[in-house]
N, C-alpha and C positions, 0 to 999 in steps of 0.2 A: 390183236387179241379179240377179233370178231366184234368190235364195238363195245365190249364190256370194260368196266373200269378195272385196271390192274390193281392188285392188292400187295401192299408192302408191310413187312414187319420190321420195326426198328427197336432193337434192344438197347437199353441205356438211353432212352429217349429224353430223359430229363438232364442228361449230361451235355457238355459243351458240343461234342461232335454229334451225338445222337439227336439233340433238338434241332441243330442246324440241318442235318440230313432230313429229318422228318418234315421240317418247314419247306425245304426245296422239293422234296418228293410230292408233297401236297400240291405245291404250285405247278409241278410237272404233270399233274392229273392222276396221281395214285390215290387210292383209298388207303390211308396210313393207320396202322395199329401200332401204337407206342407202348412199350412196357418198361417200367423202371421201378425199382424198389422204393425210390423216393416218393413215388406216387401211389405206393401201396400194392403194386403188381410186381411180383418177383419173376424174373425171366426163368428161373429154375422151375417154377410151377408150370409155366407155359411149356417148357421143354419136356417135363415129366408127363403132363396130362393132355397137352394140346394135340389136336388132330387136324386142324385146319391147314389147308395148303395155300401157300403164298407164292405170288409170282416173283417176289424179290425179298430177300432177308438181308438187312444191314445189321451186322453183329458188332455193336459199339459198347456193349455192356462190359465193364471191367473196373477193377479197383486200380487206380494209378496214384492220384494224390500228390503228384509232383516229386521232386527229388527227395524231400524229407520222408515221404512214405516209402519210396523205392529203397532208400538206404536204411531207414529207421524201423520199418515194420515189414520185412520181406516175407516172413512166414504167413502172416495174415493175408497179404496181397496174393501170394502164390496159392494158398488154399482156396480162396474164393474164385480167382480167375481160372485156375485149372478145372474147378468144378463146373463153372459156367461154360467153358469151351468144350469140355468133353460131353456135357449134356446137350449143347447145341448140335454137335455132329450126330449124336444118337438120334435126336429128334429129326434132324434133316434127312437122315437115311430112312426114317420111318415115313415122313410126310412128303418127301421129294419136292422141295420148292423149285421154282424156275431157275433161280440163281442165288447163291449166298456170297455176300461180300464180307470177308473176314478182315477186321482192322488189326493188323499186326503193328509193328513199331520199328523205328530206326534203332531202338535199343537192342534189337535182335542181332545187329551186326557185331562182328568181332571187335573188341575194344583195342586189340593190337594195332588196328588201322586208324585209331582215333587218339593216338598219343602224340604229344608235341615232338616234332622232329621226324616222325615217320608217317604222319597223318596223310590221308588221301581222301578224295571224294569217293563216297561209298556207292559202288554199282551193285546191281541186283545179283550178279554172279558170285559175289563174295559169300553168299549163303547158298550152299549146295547140299541139299538134303540127301543126295546119294553118296556124299563123301564120308569117309570114316572119321574125318576131323574137320570141323568147321571153325574152330577158334572160340574163345570164351566170349559170350555176349555180356551186355551191361547188367550185372547183378541178377538177382532172381527174376526180376520183371522181364528182362531180356530173354532169359531162359524159358520162362512161361510162354512168351510169344513164339519162340522157336518151336516149342511143343505144339502150340496152336497151329502153326504153319504146317507142321508135319501131319497133324490130324486132318487139316484141309487137303493136303496132298493125298492122303489115304481116302478121304471122302470123294475126291475127284476120281480116284481109281475105282470107286464103286459106282461111278456114273453121274455124280452130281456136278452141276455147273458151278464152279467156284472161282472167285476173284480175290486175290490177296493183295492188300495195299499196305505199304510201309510209309506212313506219314512221318515227316521230320517235325520240327518245332512249330506245330500249328498254333495260331493265335487269332484273337478277334476281340471285339469290344465287350462281349458278354461272357468272357472267360473268368473262371474263379482265380482268386489271388494266390493259389497254390503254385502258380506258374510265373516265370520271369516277366513275360511281356506285360500282363495286366498289373503285376506288382510294380514294375517300373513306371507305367502310366500313372498309377495311383501316387507314387512317390513324387513324380514330377508335378502332378496336379496340386499336391500339398506343398510344393516348393521346398522339399527337404534338402538341406545343405548343412553338413555333408550328406551325400547320397549313398545309402548302404548298398553294397553288392556282395553276394556270397562268393567266396573264392578270390582268385587273383584278378578277375575281370578279363583275363586273356582267353577264357573259354570261348570257343567259337561255335555258333549254331546256325542252322538254316531255317529262318523264320518264314513260314508260308501261311498266308491268310486263309481262314476257314472257308471263305467263299470259293477259293481255288481248290481246297481239299474236296469240298462237296462237288464242285463242277467236274473235277477230274474223275471222281468216283462215278458220277452219272455218265460221263463219256465212256469210261471203261465198261460199264454195264451195258450201255447202248451197243458197243462194239463186240461184246462178249469176250473180253480179254481174259485168258485163262492162266497167264503167267504173273508172278509177283511184280509189282510196279512201285517204285519210289514215288512219293508225292512231296516235292520240295521245289525250291527255286534254283538251287546250285549257287546261291550267293552267300559267302561267309560273312557273318557279323559277330564281333566279339561282344561280350556283356558290357565292357567299357564303352564300345561304340554305340550300343543300343541306349545306354544311359545318357550319353551325350546327345544323341539324336532326340530322345523324348524331352530332355531338359531344354534343348535349343528350341524345340517346337513350342514349348511353353514360354520361353523367353528369358532363360537364365542359364548360368554356367556354374554348376556346383562343384565342390571338391568331391572326389570319389573315395568312398570309405570302404575298403576291402575287408571282409570278415573271413579270415582264413580258417576259422574253426567251424565253419558251416559247410554242409554238403555242397559240392561244386560240380560233380559229374565229370565226364571225360573232357579232354582238352579240345577236340576238334570233331564236330559231327556235321557234315555237309553232304547233301545228296548229289550223286551223279544223275542228272536228269535227261540223259540221252534217250533212254527208252520212253520216259514220260512224254518227251517232246514229239514222239511219233504219233501220239494220241491227243495230247493237250498241252498248251503252254499257259502257265500262270499269268493272270492279268493284273493282280494287285501288288504293286511294289511296296517295300517296307515303309517308305516315306508316306505313301497314301494310306497305308494301314494305320500308321501312327496318327495321322490327321483324323481319320474316321474315329479312332478310339477316343481321342481327346474331345471330339464333338459329342 
């Protein structure tokens, strides 16, 4: 870039993904502008009124709030996230950034492939935006992400450089307690026995450390990858297994207390990482991630 400092915009910069992306982009030499409504800067205002051109845009602004939000307040979630995504692409077509990274989600995949008995590792080809039928995603949140991906595809058709990533169950030590991993770490630290778990405990997820999420995104940006890519490890871990792992790391073995009346999500959600491994291989295994979080 002719010796000048590249400029990056990170939306949702106060959130778990956004703040980690901003930190690593800063370390990589970018001049980072972060926007987050938590800090008093609404991304919608930037998209409506901003005219500055950025070399890189990381769009991580979204309402998620964990499983309780996904299942309990879908209309609020959809209204905000659809508005953010549509405003992003209108702004991007006007200002023409160097590349836009759109954070989609593993929730966009058809739930039919995530049910006990017929579950499979989810490969990128299971979402085909040219198909007349793609299958039902996970609740309204998954549908919103499908729409966001479709808008990203349309923006690419208008000449924008776009990378779509589908993270699986990202985790890290600074994550909010709306999500399973930090909640389990907190319960283990407090030595809870019995150990509460929403659902049967047999639900399986693909836990990927935030450092690997960020590193994978930066590698995809560096290579200019234009196709959607899963970000995960391909390692299946049930909620019961995770509870036992974090409790063992603390030094005790609690009784597991399953709360069947609470939202539990799909049975099995694990990434096929064949495509990811052609660009990047995750470095932080789950045992190491647990150790880091407990420290």
